[in-house]
N, C-alpha and C positions, 0 to 999 in steps of 0.2 A: 598463496595458501593452496594446499592440495585438497583433493576431494575427501581424503581421510580426515581432514580437519573440519568437516561439516557435520553438525548434529541436527537432526530433524526433531521438531517439536510441534505440538498442536495446542491451540488455545483451550483453556479450562474455564468452564462456566459453572455457576452456582448449581449445586445439585447433580452435576454431571458425574457419572461413575467412570473410573479409569479402567482401561483394559489390563489384562494380565501382563505383567512385565513392565508396567509404567509406574512412575511416581510423580508427585507434584513438584513444581518449581515456580520460580517467579523471575521476571526480567524487570530491571529498573536501570536508571542512569540519569545523567544530567539532562534536564529538559526532555525526559522520556516518560511517557505514560506507563505506569506499572502494568505488566501483563502477567496474568496467572496462566501457567502452562502445565502440560503433561509431557514427560520425556521418557523414551524407552531406556530402561535401566542398563541393558547390555551395551547399547550404543554409547550411552553416557559414560559408562565405566571405561570403555576403550578410549574415548576422547580425553577423559580425565587422566588416565594413565599416561597418555602421550603429551598432553598440554599442561597438566597440573593447574595451578592457580596463577601462573605468570606467563601464559602464552595466549595470544588472541586467536580465536577461531570463529567460524561462521555458524550462527544459530539460525536454522531455516525453519521459520514459523509459517507453515502452510504456504510456502513460496515466498514469504517476506524474509529476506536474508539480512541478518544483523551481525555486526562485528562485536564480539563479546569476550569477556573474561569470566571464568568461574570465580565467584567471590566467596562463596561459602558452601559447604556440603555437610549435611547431617547424616550420620550413619546409624544403622540399627546397632544397639549396644551389644547384642548377643551374636548376631550373624554377620555384622560388618558391611552389609550392603546399603547403598544410598536410599534414603527415604525422603529427602528434600534437598533442593539445590537453589542457590541464588546466582543469577547471571547479571553481570554489569555491562551495559552497552557502552561502547567507546566510540569516539569520533577519531578517525585516523589522522586528522589534521590538528588535533588538540593534545597537549601533553597530559599524561595521567600519572598517578602515584600508585605503585603496586609493590607488594612484598615478594622478594625473590629469594629462593633458597640458596644457601651456601653449601657447596660440595667440596669436602676436604680431600686433597690429593697429596701424593708424595710421602716421604718418610722423614721423620725428624731424628737426627742423630742424638739429640738430648733424650729421646725416648729409647731408641735402639741401643745406644752405647752406654748411656748413663743411667738407664732404668727409670727415667722420669715418666710422669703421667700426663698425657695430652689433655688439656683443659679447654673445651670449646665453650666460650662465654656467649657467643652469638651464633645462631644457626640460620638466620635469615635477616635480610636488610630491606628497608624501604627505599625504592628508587623513584626517580622522576624522569620521564622521557616520553617520546611519541610511541604509540602502540607498536609501530613497525620495528622500533629499536629495542623493545622489551626483551631481555634475555630470559630463557627458560630457567637458567641457573647461573651462578657465579662461582668459579672455581677458586679455591684457596690452596696454594702450594705450601705445605708445612715444612719443607726441607730447609728453609732458612733458620729454623729453630734449632740451634746447635748447643745452646747453654740454657740454664734455668732463668737467665736474665733476659733472654730474647722473647719478643712478642710480635704478633702481627696485628696491626690496627686497621681501622676503616681506611685510613689514608694510604695503606699499603696495597689495597685491593686493585687488581688489574681489571678495569671496567671497559666494557665495549664502548665504542664511540657514541657520543651524544647521550650517555647515561649518567645521571647524577645521583649519588647516594645521599639521602636526607637523614644523616646521622652525624654526630660529633666525630670529626676525623680522628680524634685521640681515643675513641672507644676501642678497647682491646677485644679482638675477635677470638684469638686462640693463643695459648701459651703452654709452657710445660712446667709442672710442679715437681719438686724433688720427690724421690720415693720415700715412703714412710719408714721411720726407724723402727727397730724391734720394740722399743718402749711405746711408741705410738700405736703399733699394731696390737700390743698387749692391752693397752688402754681401750682401744676400739673393741677388742674381744670382750672385755669386761662390761662395756656399755651395752653390747648386743645381748650378753647373757642377762644383764640386769633388766633390759627391756623385755626379754622373753619371760623372765620370772614375773614381772609386773603383769604381763598378759595372762599368765596362768592364774595369778591371784584374782584378777578381774573376772576370769571365766568361772572360777570356783565361787566367787561372791555372787555372780549372776545366777549360778546353778542353785545356790542356797536360797536366794530370794524367790526363784521360781518354785522351788519345793515348798517354801513357806506359804506362798500365795496359793498353791494347789491345796495344801492342807487346810488353809483358811476357807477355801471354797467348799471342801468336803464337809467341814464342820457346819458351815452355813446351810448346806443342803440337808443335813440331818435335823 
């Protein structure tokens, strides 16, 4: 692990105020005492961008270094910056289960030449392996999809050595559906128009109810 994959943190105590640029986090794991922490947002964002949730890195807690995964991140709904994180401590000599993102590469001739629509049914898979073997991502080449009958399943994944996917091998990951006919597109357009009309009706009904409620309040006030 490089020095870039080290995130410094400090212990968080009850009633303790955080410094500017810090946010709360927690560390837990198998046979590990939970630790409440503060971590610097800028450093965390850098490590999170590089490691995601499927790469092991070092969490340095006031000199106490732990091998961890980012298990969960809560983001501010409006501004998108992290407001809380969960770290899971791993043992390098014990297998773990983790979710790994699928990255789709290549070009499908069923899409390019036949006008089909690429349908991604699965965007991540759960794997089991030792922390040192955990891949940051698994690539899926879609070029074998030449017809609308072709599919790529879990069993077709090219996995790194010593990595096992904990999913049904027959689970379809990606396929190509035929392009919609003119009739289907027309029907879809009608459905969208009907939904839009329904929204307008609901808006008008709500407006009338609010006006009626306001008139009632004015009468009561008199």
